[in-house]
Structures are given as C-alpha cells and as structure tokens.
LOGUMI-284577 format. One record per atom (N, C-alpha, C, O, CB): y negated, z, x negated; residue in three letters. Coordinates in steps of 0.2 Angstrom, whole numbers, plus 5000, padded with zeros to 4 digits. Glycine has a CB too. Example, Ala and Ser with C-alpha at 12.3 -4.5 7.8 and 13.67 -1.06 7.14 Angstrom:
2
502850394934ALA
502250394938ALA
501650394934ALA
501750424929ALA
502250454943ALA
501150354936SER
500550364932SER
500050394936SER
499450404933SER
500350294930SER
This chain:
306
527050575000UNK
526950614993UNK
526650684994UNK
526150694998UNK
526350574989UNK
526850734991UNK
526550804992UNK
526050814988UNK
526050794982UNK
526950854991UNK
525450844991UNK
524850864988UNK
524950924984UNK
525150974988UNK
524350864992UNK
524850934978UNK
524951014975UNK
524551054978UNK
524051034980UNK
524851024967UNK
524651114978UNK
524251174982UNK
523651184978UNK
523251214981UNK
524651244983UNK
523551174972UNK
523051204968UNK
522451144970UNK
521851164971UNK
523251214959UNK
522651084970UNK
522151034972UNK
521851044979UNK
521251044981UNK
522450974971UNK
522351064983UNK
522051074990UNK
521551124991UNK
521151124995UNK
522451084994UNK
521751194986UNK
521351244987UNK
520651234983UNK
520151264985UNK
521651294984UNK
520551194978UNK
519951174975UNK
519451124980UNK
518851124980UNK
520051134967UNK
519851084985UNK
519451044989UNK
519151094994UNK
518651084997UNK
519750974992UNK
519551144996UNK
519251185001UNK
518751224999UNK
518251235002UNK
519751235004UNK
518651244992UNK
518151294989UNK
517551254987UNK
517051284985UNK
518451334983UNK
517551174986UNK
516951154984UNK
516351144988UNK
515851144985UNK
517151094982UNK
516351144995UNK
515751145000UNK
515551224999UNK
514951225000UNK
515951125008UNK
515951274998UNK
515651344998UNK
515251344991UNK
514751384990UNK
516151405000UNK
515551314986UNK
515151324979UNK
514551284980UNK
514051304977UNK
515651304972UNK
514451234982UNK
513851194982UNK
513351234986UNK
512751234984UNK
513951124985UNK
513551264992UNK
513151304996UNK
512851364992UNK
512251374991UNK
513451335002UNK
513351404988UNK
513051454984UNK
512551434978UNK
511951464977UNK
513651484980UNK
512851374975UNK
512251354971UNK
511651334974UNK
511151354971UNK
512451294967UNK
511551304979UNK
510851294982UNK
510551354984UNK
509951364984UNK
510951254988UNK
510951414987UNK
510551474988UNK
510251494982UNK
509751514982UNK
510951524991UNK
510751494976UNK
510551514970UNK
509851484966UNK
509551524963UNK
511151494966UNK
509751424968UNK
509251394965UNK
508551404969UNK
508051404967UNK
509451324965UNK
508751414976UNK
508151434981UNK
507851494979UNK
507251504978UNK
508351444988UNK
508351554977UNK
508251624974UNK
507851614968UNK
507451654966UNK
508851664974UNK
508051584964UNK
507751574957UNK
507151554958UNK
506651574954UNK
508051534953UNK
506951494962UNK
506251474963UNK
505751524966UNK
505151534965UNK
506251414968UNK
506051564971UNK
505651624974UNK
505451674969UNK
504851684968UNK
506051654979UNK
505951684965UNK
505851734960UNK
505251704955UNK
504851734952UNK
506551754957UNK
505351654953UNK
504851614949UNK
504151624952UNK
503651654950UNK
505051524948UNK
504051594958UNK
503351604963UNK
503151674962UNK
502551684960UNK
503551584972UNK
503551724964UNK
503351794964UNK
503051814958UNK
502551844958UNK
503851834965UNK
503451784952UNK
503251804945UNK
502651774943UNK
502251804939UNK
503851784941UNK
502451724946UNK
501851684945UNK
501251714948UNK
500751724946UNK
501951614947UNK
501451724955UNK
500951774959UNK
500751834956UNK
500151854956UNK
501251794967UNK
501251874953UNK
501051934950UNK
500551924944UNK
499951954944UNK
501751974946UNK
500751874939UNK
500351854934UNK
499651844936UNK
499251864933UNK
500751804931UNK
499551804941UNK
498851794943UNK
498451854945UNK
497951864942UNK
498751744949UNK
498851884950UNK
498551954952UNK
498252004947UNK
497752034947UNK
499151984957UNK
498751994942UNK
498552044936UNK
498052024932UNK
497652064929UNK
499152044932UNK
497951954931UNK
497451924928UNK
496851944932UNK
496451974929UNK
497451844927UNK
496751934938UNK
496251934943UNK
495952014942UNK
495352034941UNK
496651914950UNK
496452054943UNK
496252134943UNK
496052154935UNK
495552184935UNK
496952174944UNK
496452124930UNK
496052124923UNK
495352104923UNK
494952124920UNK
496352104918UNK
495252044926UNK
494552024925UNK
494052054929UNK
493452064927UNK
494451944926UNK
494252074936UNK
493752114939UNK
493652174936UNK
493152204936UNK
493852124947UNK
494152214932UNK
494052264929UNK
493552254922UNK
493152294920UNK
494652294928UNK
493752204920UNK
493252194913UNK
492452184916UNK
491952204913UNK
493452124908UNK
492452144922UNK
491752134924UNK
491452194927UNK
490852184929UNK
491752084928UNK
491852234927UNK
491452294930UNK
491152344924UNK
490652384924UNK
491952344935UNK
491352314918UNK
491152344913UNK
490552314909UNK
490352344904UNK
491552354910UNK
490352254912UNK
489852204910UNK
489452174915UNK
489552184920UNK
490152144907UNK
488852154913UNK
488352134918UNK
488052074915UNK
487952074909UNK
487852194920UNK
487952024919UNK
487651964915UNK
486951954919UNK
486951944925UNK
488151894916UNK
486451944914UNK
485751934917UNK
485651854916UNK
485651824910UNK
485151984914UNK
485451814921UNK
485351744920UNK
484751734918UNK
484351784917UNK
485451704925UNK
484551654915UNK
483951644913UNK
483451644919UNK
483451624924UNK
483951584910UNK
482951684916UNK
482251684921UNK
482251754925UNK
481851774929UNK
482251624928UNK
482751794922UNK
482851864926UNK
482751914921UNK
482751904915UNK
483651864930UNK
482751974923UNK
482652034920UNK
483052084924UNK
483052094930UNK
481952054920UNK
483552124921UNK
483952184924UNK
483652244924UNK
483352264919UNK
484652184921UNK
483652274930UNK
483452334930UNK
483952384931UNK
484252394936UNK
482852344934UNK
484052424925UNK
484552474924UNK
484452534928UNK
483952574928UNK
484552484916UNK
484952554933UNK
484952614936UNK
485552644935UNK
486152614935UNK
484952604943UNK
485552724933UNK
486052764933UNK
486052814938UNK
485652864939UNK
486052804926UNK
486552814942UNK
486652864948UNK
486052854953UNK
485852894956UNK
486652934945UNK
485852784953UNK
485252764958UNK
484552774954UNK
484052764957UNK
485352804965UNK
484552804949UNK
483852834945UNK
483652764940UNK
484052744936UNK
484152904939UNK
483152744941UNK
482852674937UNK
482752704930UNK
482252744929UNK
482152644942UNK
483052684926UNK
483052694918UNK
482452654915UNK
482252604918UNK
483752664914UNK
482252674909UNK
481652634905UNK
481852574902UNK
481452534900UNK
481452684900UNK
482552564900UNK
482852504898UNK
482852454903UNK
483052454909UNK
483652524896UNK
482552394901UNK
482652334904UNK
483052284900UNK
482952284894UNK
481952314905UNK
483452254904UNK
483952214901UNK
483652144901UNK
483452114907UNK
484752224905UNK
483752114896UNK
483552034895UNK
484051994897UNK
484552014899UNK
483352014888UNK
483951934896UNK
484451884898UNK
484951884894UNK
484851904888UNK
484151814898UNK
485651874896UNK
486351884892UNK
486751924895UNK
486751944901UNK
486251914886UNK
487251954892UNK
487751984894UNK
487652064891UNK
487452074886UNK
488451944892UNK
487752114896UNK
487652184894UNK
488252234896UNK
488552224902UNK
486952204898UNK
488352274892UNK
488952324894UNK
488652384899UNK
488052404898UNK
489252364888UNK
488952404904UNK
488852454909UNK
489452504910UNK
489952474909UNK
488652434915UNK
489252564912UNK
489752614915UNK
489852594922UNK
489352604925UNK
489652684914UNK
490452574924UNK
490552564930UNK
490452624935UNK
490652674933UNK
491152534931UNK
490252614942UNK
490052664946UNK
489452714944UNK
489052724949UNK
490552704946UNK
489452734937UNK
488852774935UNK
488152724935UNK
487652744936UNK
488952824928UNK
488252674932UNK
487752624931UNK
487752564936UNK
488252544937UNK
487752594925UNK
487152534939UNK
487152484943UNK
486452434939UNK
486052454935UNK
487152514950UNK
486452374941UNK
485952334939UNK
485752294945UNK
486052274949UNK
486152284933UNK
484952294946UNK
484652244950UNK
484152204946UNK
483752214943UNK
484252284955UNK
484452134948UNK
484052084945UNK
483452054948UNK
483552044954UNK
484352034945UNK
482852044945UNK
482252014947UNK
482151964943UNK
482351964937UNK
481652064948UNK
481851904947UNK
481651854944UNK
480951854941UNK
480551884944UNK
481551804949UNK
480751844935UNK
480151834932UNK
479851764931UNK
479351754927UNK
480151874925UNK
480151714934UNK
479851654933UNK
479251644939UNK
479151694943UNK
480451604934UNK
479051604938UNK
478351584942UNK
478551574949UNK
479051534950UNK
477851514938UNK
478151614954UNK
478351604961UNK
477751574964UNK
477151584961UNK
478551664966UNK
477751534969UNK
477351514974UNK
477351534981UNK
477751534985UNK
477551444975UNK
476651564982UNK
476551594989UNK
475951554993UNK
475351554991UNK
476351684987UNK
476151534998UNK
475651505003UNK
475351545008UNK
475751585011UNK
475851435007UNK
474751555008UNK
474451605013UNK
473751585016UNK
473351555012UNK
474351675009UNK
473751595022UNK
473251575026UNK
472851635029UNK
473051675032UNK
473551545032UNK
472251635027UNK
471851685029UNK
471051675032UNK
470751625030UNK
471651725023UNK
470851715037UNK
470251705039UNK
469651745038UNK
469751805037UNK
470251695045UNK
469151725037UNK
468351765033UNK
467951745036UNK
468051705041UNK
468151755025UNK
467251775035UNK
466651755037UNK
466151745032UNK
466151795028UNK
466451785043UNK
465751695033UNK
465351675028UNK
464651725027UNK
464651765032UNK
465151605028UNK
464251715022UNK
463651755022UNK
463151735028UNK
462851785030UNK
463251735016UNK
463151685032UNK
462951665037UNK
463251675044UNK
463051655049UNK
462751615037UNK
463751715044UNK
464251735049UNK
464551675053UNK
464651665059UNK
463951795054UNK
464751625048UNK
465151565050UNK
465951595049UNK
466051625044UNK
465051495046UNK
466351575054UNK
467151585053UNK
467451535047UNK
467451475048UNK
467551575060UNK
467751555043UNK
467951525038UNK
468751525038UNK
468951585037UNK
467651545031UNK
469151475038UNK
469851475038UNK
470151445031UNK
469951385030UNK
470151435044UNK
470451475028UNK
470751455021UNK
471451455021UNK
471751495023UNK
470551505016UNK
471651405017UNK
472351405015UNK
472451395008UNK
472151355005UNK
472751345019UNK
472851455005UNK
472851464998UNK
473651454996UNK
474151474999UNK
472551534997UNK
473651424990UNK
474251424986UNK
474151464979UNK
473851444975UNK
474451344986UNK
474551524979UNK
474551564973UNK
475151554970UNK
475751544973UNK
474551644975UNK
475151554963UNK
475651544958UNK
475651614954UNK
475151624951UNK
475551484955UNK
476151654954UNK
476251724951UNK
476851734949UNK
477351694950UNK
476051774956UNK
476851784944UNK
477551804942UNK
477551894940UNK
477051924939UNK
477751764935UNK
478151914940UNK
478151984938UNK
478051984930UNK
478351944927UNK
478852024941UNK
477752034928UNK
477752044921UNK
478352074919UNK
478652124921UNK
477252094919UNK
478652024914UNK
479352044912UNK
479552124910UNK
480052154911UNK
479651984906UNK
479052144906UNK
479052204902UNK
478852264907UNK
478952324905UNK
478552194896UNK
478752254913UNK
478552314918UNK
479052284924UNK
478752304930UNK
477752314920UNK
479652254924UNK
480052244929UNK
480352314932UNK
480352324938UNK
480652184927UNK
480452354928UNK
480952414931UNK
480252464934UNK
480452504939UNK
481352464923UNK
479652454932UNK
479052494936UNK
479052464942UNK
479052504947UNK
478252494932UNK
478852404943UNK
478852374950UNK
479352384954UNK
479152384960UNK
478752314950UNK
479952374952UNK
480552394956UNK
480552464959UNK
480752484965UNK
481252374952UNK
480352504954UNK
480452574956UNK
479752594962UNK
479852634967UNK
480352624948UNK
479152564959UNK
478552574964UNK
478652534970UNK
478552564976UNK
477952564960UNK
478752474969UNK
478652424976UNK
479352414979UNK
479452434984UNK
478252354974UNK
479752374975UNK
480352354978UNK
480552274975UNK
480352254969UNK
480352364986UNK
480952244979UNK
481052174977UNK
480552124979UNK
480152144983UNK
481652154977UNK
480652064978UNK
480252014979UNK
479852004986UNK
479251984986UNK
480551964979UNK
480352024991UNK
480152024998UNK
479552074999UNK
479052065001UNK
480752045003UNK
479752134996UNK
479152184997UNK
478552174992UNK
478052194994UNK
479452254995UNK
478752154987UNK
478152134984UNK
477552084988UNK
476952094988UNK
478452104977UNK
477952024990UNK
477451984994UNK
477152015000UNK
476552005001UNK
477751924995UNK
477652065004UNK
477352085010UNK
476752135009UNK
476152135011UNK
477952105015UNK
477052195004UNK
476552245004UNK
476052234998UNK
475552274999UNK
476852305002UNK
476052184994UNK
475452184989UNK
475152114990UNK
474552114992UNK
475652204981UNK
475452074988UNK
475051994988UNK
474751974994UNK
474151964993UNK
475651924987UNK
475051974999UNK
474651945005UNK
474051985007UNK
473551955009UNK
475151935011UNK
474152055008UNK
473452105010UNK
472952085003UNK
472352085005UNK
473752195010UNK
473152074996UNK
472752064991UNK
472352004993UNK
471752004992UNK
473052074985UNK
472651954994UNK
472451874994UNK
471851885000UNK
471351865000UNK
473151814996UNK
472051915006UNK
471651915012UNK
470951965010UNK
470351945012UNK
471951935019UNK
471052015007UNK
470552055006UNK
470052025000UNK
469452025001UNK
470852135003UNK
470251994996UNK
469951964990UNK
469451894994UNK
468851884993UNK
470651924984UNK
469951854998UNK
469451795002UNK
468951825005UNK
468351805005UNK
469951755007UNK
469051885009UNK
468451905013UNK
467951925010UNK
467351915012UNK
468651945018UNK
468051955004UNK
467551995000UNK
467051934997UNK
466451934996UNK
468052034994UNK
467451874995UNK
467051824991UNK
466751774996UNK
466251734994UNK
467651794986UNK
467051775001UNK
466651715007UNK
466051755009UNK
465551715011UNK
467151695013UNK
466051815010UNK
465451855012UNK
464851845008UNK
464251845009UNK
465551925012UNK
465051825001UNK
464451804997UNK
464151754997UNK
463551754994UNK
464551814992UNK
464351695000UNK
464051625000UNK
464051605008UNK
464351635013UNK
464651564996UNK
463551565008UNK
463451535015UNK
463951475017UNK
464351445013UNK
462551505016UNK
464051455023UNK
464451405024UNK
464351335020UNK
464851305019UNK
464451395031UNK
463851325019UNK
463651265016UNK
463751275009UNK
464151235005UNK
462851245016UNK
463651335005UNK
463751344999UNK
464551344997UNK
464751304992UNK
463551414996UNK
464951365002UNK
465651365000UNK
465851295000UNK
466451284998UNK
465951405005UNK
465551255002UNK
465751185001UNK
465451154995UNK
465751124991UNK
465551155007UNK
464851164994UNK
464451134989UNK
464651164982UNK
464651134977UNK
463751144990UNK
464851234981UNK
465051274977UNK
465751294976UNK
465951354974UNK
464651334978UNK
466151254978UNK
466951274979UNK
467151294972UNK
467551344972UNK
467451224982UNK
466951264967UNK
467251284960UNK
467051354959UNK
467551394957UNK
466951254954UNK
466451384960UNK
466251444960UNK
466651504964UNK
466651564962UNK
465651444961UNK
466751484969UNK
467151524974UNK
467851534971UNK
468051584971UNK
467251494980UNK
468151474969UNK
468751474966UNK
468851524961UNK
469351564961UNK
468851424965UNK
468351514956UNK
468351554950UNK
468351634952UNK
468751674950UNK
467751534946UNK
467851654956UNK
467851714958UNK
468351744962UNK
468551804961UNK
467351714962UNK
468751704966UNK
469251734970UNK
469851744963UNK
470251794963UNK
469551674978UNK
469951694959UNK
470551694955UNK
470251774950UNK
470751814948UNK
470651614950UNK
469651774948UNK
469551834943UNK
469751904947UNK
470151944945UNK
468851834941UNK
469451894953UNK
469551974957UNK
470251974958UNK
470552024957UNK
469151984965UNK
470551924960UNK
471351934963UNK
471851954956UNK
472351994956UNK
471751854967UNK
471651924950UNK
471951954944UNK
471852014942UNK
472352044940UNK
471851914939UNK
471252034943UNK
471152114942UNK
471552154946UNK
471852204943UNK
470352124944UNK
471552134952UNK
471852174957UNK
472652184957UNK
472852234957UNK
471752164964UNK
472952124956UNK
473652124955UNK
473952144949UNK
474552154948UNK
473952064957UNK
473552144944UNK
473752174938UNK
473852254938UNK
474152274934UNK
473352154932UNK
473552284942UNK
473752344944UNK
474352364947UNK
474652424947UNK
473352374947UNK
474652314949UNK
475352314953UNK
475952284948UNK
476452274950UNK
475352264960UNK
475752264942UNK
476152234937UNK
476252164939UNK
476852144937UNK
476852274936UNK
475952124942UNK
475952064944UNK
475452014940UNK
474852034939UNK
475952054953UNK
475651964938UNK
475251914933UNK
475151854938UNK
475551834942UNK
475651884926UNK
474451824937UNK
474251774943UNK
474151714937UNK
473851714932UNK
473451794948UNK
474551664938UNK
474551604934UNK
474051564936UNK
473751534932UNK
475151574934UNK
473851544944UNK
473451504946UNK
473351514953UNK
473851524957UNK
473651434944UNK
472751504956UNK
472651504963UNK
472251434964UNK
471851414960UNK
472351564965UNK
472451404971UNK
472151344974UNK
471951354980UNK
472351374985UNK
472551284974UNK
471351344982UNK
470951334988UNK
471151274992UNK
470751224993UNK
470251334987UNK
471751274994UNK
472051204996UNK
471751165001UNK
471651105001UNK
472651204999UNK
471451215007UNK
471051185012UNK
470551245015UNK
470651305016UNK
471651165019UNK
470051215016UNK
469351265018UNK
469151235024UNK
468851175023UNK
468751265012UNK
469151255029UNK
468851225035UNK
468551285040UNK
468651345039UNK
469351175039UNK
468051255044UNK
467651305049UNK
467851295056UNK
468251255058UNK
466751295048UNK
467451335060UNK
467651325068UNK
467351265070UNK
466951235067UNK
467351375072UNK
467551245075UNK
467351175078UNK
466651165080UNK
466351105080UNK
467751175084UNK
466351225082UNK
465651225083UNK
465251225078UNK
464751195079UNK
465551275086UNK
465451245072UNK
464951225066UNK
465151165063UNK
464751135059UNK
465051275061UNK
465751125063UNK
465951065062UNK
465451015065UNK
465250975062UNK
466551055062UNK
465451035072UNK
464950985076UNK
464250995074UNK
463850945074UNK
465051005084UNK
464051045072UNK
463451065070UNK
463251015064UNK
462750975064UNK
463451135067UNK
463651025059UNK
463550985053UNK
463650905053UNK
463450875048UNK
463951015049UNK
463950885058UNK
464050825060UNK
463350795062UNK
463150745060UNK
464750815065UNK
463150835067UNK
462450805071UNK
461950815065UNK
461450765065UNK
462350855078UNK
461850865061UNK
461450865055UNK
461450805051UNK
460950765049UNK
461550925051UNK
462050785049UNK
462150725044UNK
461950665049UNK
461550625046UNK
462950725042UNK
462150655055UNK
461850595059UNK
460950605058UNK
460650565057UNK
462050605067UNK
460750665059UNK
460050665060UNK
459650645053UNK
459150615053UNK
459750725062UNK
460050665048UNK
459850655041UNK
459850575040UNK
459250545039UNK
460350695036UNK
460350545042UNK
460550475041UNK
460050425046UNK
459850375044UNK
461250455043UNK
459850455052UNK
459150425055UNK
458650435052UNK
458250385051UNK
459050445061UNK
458550495050UNK
457850495046UNK
457850455039UNK
457350425038UNK
457750565044UNK
458250445035UNK
458250405031UNK
458250325033UNK
457950275030UNK
458750415026UNK
458550315038UNK
458550245041UNK
457750225042UNK
457450175040UNK
459050235048UNK
457450285046UNK
456650275048UNK
456250265042UNK
455850215041UNK
456350355051UNK
456350315037UNK
455950305030UNK
456050235027UNK
455550215025UNK
456050355025UNK
456650205027UNK
456750145024UNK
456350095029UNK
455950055026UNK
457550135025UNK
456350095035UNK
455950045039UNK
455250055037UNK
454850005036UNK
456150055045UNK
454950105038UNK
454250125036UNK
454050085029UNK
453650045028UNK
454150205036UNK
454550115024UNK
454450075017UNK
454450005017UNK
454149975013UNK
454950105013UNK
454949975022UNK
454849905021UNK
454249875024UNK
453949825022UNK
455349875025UNK
454049905030UNK
453349875033UNK
452749895028UNK
452249855028UNK
453149915041UNK
452749945025UNK
452349955019UNK
452249905015UNK
451749875014UNK
452450005016UNK
452949875012UNK
452849825006UNK
452749765009UNK
452449725006UNK
453549825002UNK
452949755016UNK
452749685019UNK
452049675020UNK
451749625019UNK
453149675026UNK
451649745022UNK
450949735021UNK
450649725015UNK
450149685015UNK
450649785024UNK
450849755010UNK
450649745003UNK
450749675001UNK
450349644996UNK
450949784999UNK
451249645004UNK
451349575000UNK
450949535005UNK
450649485001UNK
452149555000UNK
450749545010UNK
450249505014UNK
449549505010UNK
449349455009UNK
450249525023UNK
449349565009UNK
448649585007UNK
448649545000UNK
448249504998UNK
448549665006UNK
449149554996UNK
449249504989UNK
449149444990UNK
448749404986UNK
449949514986UNK
449449414995UNK
449449344997UNK
448749324999UNK
448449274996UNK
449949315004UNK
448449365003UNK
447749355005UNK
447249345000UNK
446749305000UNK
447649395009UNK
447349404995UNK
446949404989UNK
447049334985UNK
446549314982UNK
447049474985UNK
447649324984UNK
447749264980UNK
447449194983UNK
447149154980UNK
448549254978UNK
447449184990UNK
447149134993UNK
446349144992UNK
445949104989UNK
447349145001UNK
446149204993UNK
445349214992UNK
445149184985UNK
444649154983UNK
445149294992UNK
445649214980UNK
445449194973UNK
445449124972UNK
445049104968UNK
445849214970UNK
445949084975UNK
445949014974UNK
445348984977UNK
444948934975UNK
446548984977UNK
445249004982UNK
444548974986UNK
443848984981UNK
443348954981UNK
444549024993UNK
443949044978UNK
443249054974UNK
443249014968UNK
442748984967UNK
443149134971UNK
443849004965UNK
443848964960UNK
443748894961UNK
443448854957UNK
444448974956UNK
443948864968UNK
443848804970UNK
443048794972UNK
442848734971UNK
444348804977UNK
442648844973UNK
442048844974UNK
441648844968UNK
441148814968UNK
441948884978UNK
441848874963UNK
441448864957UNK
441648804953UNK
441248784949UNK
441548924952UNK
442248774955UNK
442348704951UNK
442048644955UNK
441848594951UNK
443048694951UNK
441948644961UNK
441748584965UNK
440948574964UNK
440648624963UNK
441848604972UNK
440748514963UNK
440048494963UNK
439948414967UNK
440448384968UNK
439848494956UNK
439448404969UNK
439248344972UNK
439548284967UNK
439948244969UNK
438448334973UNK
439148284961UNK
439448234956UNK
440248224956UNK
440448174956UNK
439248264949UNK
440548284955UNK
441348284955UNK
441648254962UNK
442048204961UNK
441548354954UNK
441348274966UNK
441548244973UNK
441448164973UNK
441948124974UNK
441148274979UNK
440848144972UNK
440648074971UNK
441248024966UNK
441447974967UNK
439948064967UNK
441348064961UNK
441748034956UNK
442548014959UNK
442847964958UNK
441748084949UNK
442748074963UNK
443448064966UNK
443348024971UNK
443847984972UNK
443848134969UNK
442748014975UNK
442847954980UNK
442847894977UNK
443247854979UNK
442247954985UNK
442447884971UNK
442547814968UNK
443247804965UNK
443447744966UNK
441947814962UNK
443447854962UNK
444147844959UNK
444747824964UNK
445147784963UNK
444447914956UNK
444647844971UNK
445047834976UNK
444847764980UNK
445247744984UNK
445047894980UNK
444347734978UNK
444047674981UNK
444447614978UNK
444547614971UNK
443147664980UNK
444647564982UNK
445047504982UNK
444647454979UNK
444947414976UNK
445347484988UNK
444047454980UNK
443647404978UNK
443447344984UNK
443247284982UNK
444047374973UNK
443547364989UNK
443447324995UNK
443047354999UNK
443247405003UNK
444047304997UNK
442347304999UNK
441847335004UNK
442047325011UNK
442447285013UNK
441147295002UNK
441847375016UNK
442047365022UNK
441547315025UNK
441047315023UNK
442147415026UNK
441747275030UNK
441347225033UNK
441147245041UNK
441647245045UNK
441747155032UNK
440647255041UNK
440447265049UNK
440147205053UNK
439747165050UNK
439747325049UNK
440347195058UNK
440247135061UNK
439847155069UNK
440047195073UNK
440947085063UNK
439247135069UNK
438847155074UNK
438847105080UNK
439247065082UNK
438047165071UNK
438347115083UNK
438247065088UNK
437846995086UNK
437846945090UNK
437747095094UNK
437646995080UNK
437246935078UNK
437546915071UNK
437846865071UNK
436446945077UNK
437546955067UNK
437846935060UNK
438246995056UNK
438247045058UNK
437246905054UNK
438646965052UNK
438947015048UNK
438647045043UNK
438247015039UNK
439546985047UNK
438847115042UNK
438447145037UNK
438847185032UNK
439347225034UNK
437847195040UNK
438647175025UNK
439147225020UNK
438747275019UNK
438147265017UNK
439347195014UNK
439147335019UNK
438847395018UNK
438647405011UNK
438947385006UNK
439347465021UNK
438147445010UNK
437947475003UNK
438347505000UNK
438647555003UNK
437347515004UNK
438547494994UNK
439047554990UNK
438747614990UNK
439147664992UNK
439147534983UNK
438147624988UNK
437847684986UNK
437847724993UNK
438047784993UNK
437247684983UNK
437547694999UNK
437547725004UNK
438247755007UNK
438247805011UNK
437147695008UNK
438747705005UNK
439447725008UNK
439747785004UNK
440047835007UNK
439847665007UNK
439547774998UNK
439847844993UNK
439447904996UNK
439747954997UNK
439747844985UNK
438847894997UNK
438347954998UNK
438647985006UNK
438648045008UNK
437547924998UNK
438847935010UNK
439047955017UNK
439647985017UNK
439748025021UNK
439047905023UNK
440147975012UNK
440948005011UNK
440848065005UNK
441348105004UNK
441347945007UNK
440248075003UNK
440248134999UNK
440148205003UNK
439748205008UNK
439748134993UNK
440548255001UNK
440448305006UNK
439848345004UNK
439748354998UNK
440948345006UNK
439448375009UNK
438948425008UNK
439248495007UNK
439748515010UNK
438348415012UNK
438748535004UNK
438948605005UNK
438548645009UNK
437948645009UNK
438948634999UNK
438948695013UNK
438748745017UNK
438248795013UNK
438548815008UNK
439348785020UNK
437648815014UNK
437348855011UNK
437648935012UNK
437548975008UNK
436648845013UNK
437948945017UNK
438149005018UNK
438749035015UNK
438749085012UNK
438249015025UNK
439248985015UNK
439849005012UNK
439948965006UNK
440348985002UNK
440448985017UNK
439648915004UNK
439648874998UNK
440348834999UNK
440648834994UNK
439648914992UNK
440548805004UNK
441148765004UNK
440848705007UNK
440348695010UNK
441748795009UNK
441148655006UNK
441048575008UNK
441248575014UNK
441648605017UNK
441448525003UNK
440848525018UNK
440948515025UNK
441248465025UNK
441448435030UNK
440348505029UNK
C-alpha cells in the first residue's frame, strides 16, 4: 500500500515541532523570571530611595539631627521622621537607663587602702541628647571620658573623710554622700544618675588581719569578764548561804531551852526503863536522873547545846 506524501512529510516535521515548542516554553519561562527579577529590583531600589527620605527612631532612643555634619538644635523623638538625603544624617543615642560597673581604689582618713566596687545606673537626659553628642560623643566616649573618671574622683574625695571603721559602720552615709556628689558632677555633662550602689568594699590584707585580731581580743576580754562576773556571783551566793545558816542557828539558839529539850526527850521515850545488871544485883535507873543525863547543857560561850 502506498503512503500519501503529505502524511510522510507531517511525520518528518513532528519531532522538529516538538523541539521548537520546548525551546519556546523555556524562553518564555526565562522571560518571566527576568521580568520578576526586574520587578523585585525595582521595588528594592524604590524602597531604598524612600528610606533615604525617612528615618525611624526606635523606642528608648533620641535622634541627633545633623545637616552636612553640623549638629542641629532639633532632637528627633521616637517614630518616623522625614530627612533630606545626603544633606541630613541622624545619630541615634539611647536614653534608657544604663548600668556601669567600676572598681576604684582610694584611701581612708586614717590612711588605709580602700577598694570599692561600684554599680552606677545612669542615662542621658533626653532633652540634651544633641548637646552631649556634640560636646562628648556617643556612649563609649561618655563612659571613658566622663563617667569612669568622675566615679573614681568622687570615691577618693568621700573615702578621705571617713576612717576605715567608719566606712563600715556608716556605710549608708558614705553611699548617700557619693550619690549626692556624683549626681551634681554628672549633671554638668547632661547625664542623670538614677542610683549608685557600693557593691563591695574591702581593705588591704594587713588591715583585715588587724581587724580580725582586734575582734579576737575583744571576744577574749568579754569571756574573761564573764568568768570574773560568774566568780563574783558564786561568791555572793556562798555568802548569802552562810548568812542564811547563821540566821538559822541564831533562831535555833533563841528558841531552845532546857525545859523544851527535856520535853522532847520525854516525847521520844518509849516507856521502858533500862535495866543495869551489876556484880551483885540488878538496878533500875531513876527516870529523873536519866532525863537529866540526856538533857543537853548549854555552852556559855556560844549558847549552843553540848
């Protein structure tokens, strides 16, 4: 059977058509990807251009506005603000409470070395953020140039007014005086002091050993005083006991008499007369003579019965 020429030609062209269709689909996909890339790039460029005209000041910050590098009097609060690109720039400063830990060495009034660890809470005065940036700089410059030297100087001045013992016993007064002087000093640099804590105050090892020896001596002295007081109390107790015994003996001497002693002897007698057997005959003792012989006599010297 003979195949028509048109059908043969279509069979030969079909593979080429499929290849062309695949190439076209790939080209369309590339064009779509390129168009998407162009759109994203355009959006990014547009966003960047828009951002150049605005600045965002975050919570707890203030923006220092500068025009061609010159600090302006206007301070940008929290929020979004329009600016002129290239001509204007903004430096953001935190006005939140900052914590700074400082270790300082000073001398007491009695020339003892005092080592103090201080924790200072401070913040930039928001209304003066542009001035402090213009005169001092950013946070690092503020700490290095102003806060650290001020804390060390104030501590040296205050510690020199107290002895080593007073620094310990009057710690509250020392803290209040440091707080007052430091607040006054830092306010000149547009810095507010929220709180200051004397975290740790210690002295040289030699002074610590001397304090320990003094405490031991005081404890020994208190122990000796206690022992002496105890001995005095025991002696007083013995004296009181002797006085009580003497008073009892005095009362006994006043109440005893021959008649009373004779009556007590009769009360204790069981009624049986003792029988004395001699060589010749038995003899019954006379009751009166027996009572008199058992009745105590009194010593005229001390009035006590014999």
